[in-house]
C-alpha positions in Angstrom: 36.6 -13.5 -109.7 37.1 -13.4 -113.4 40.8 -12.4 -112.9 41.2 -15.3 -110.5 39.7 -17.7 -113.0 42.0 -16.5 -115.8 45.1 -16.8 -113.5 44.0 -20.4 -112.5 43.4 -21.4 -116.2 46.6 -19.8 -117.3 48.7 -21.6 -114.6 46.9 -25.0 -115.5 47.7 -24.8 -119.2 51.3 -23.4 -119.0 54.2 -25.7 -119.4 55.8 -26.9 -116.1 59.1 -25.4 -115.2 62.1 -27.6 -116.2 64.6 -28.6 -113.6 67.5 -26.8 -115.3 65.5 -23.6 -115.5 64.7 -23.8 -111.8 68.5 -24.1 -111.0 69.4 -21.3 -113.1 66.8 -19.0 -111.5 67.7 -20.1 -108.0 71.5 -19.8 -108.4 72.0 -17.2 -111.0 73.5 -14.8 -108.6 75.9 -17.3 -107.1 78.2 -16.9 -110.2 78.1 -20.5 -111.3 80.5 -23.3 -111.3 82.5 -25.3 -113.8 81.4 -28.9 -114.1 83.4 -31.5 -115.9 81.1 -33.7 -117.9 82.6 -37.1 -118.9 81.8 -38.3 -122.4 80.5 -42.0 -122.1 79.8 -44.3 -125.1 76.3 -45.1 -125.8 74.9 -48.3 -124.4 74.0 -51.2 -126.8 70.2 -51.9 -127.0 69.0 -54.8 -124.9 68.0 -57.7 -127.0 64.9 -59.4 -125.4 
């Protein structure tokens, strides 16, 4: 029972997995792909 409590507490306080890390873990063996990332200028702040 103590081991289960330790596992639950460790899981509760651990940082959640980031989406990018999940993709890397899932598709690591697929070899990857090349993605073209377009460079967009920053937006001007909204004046309210």
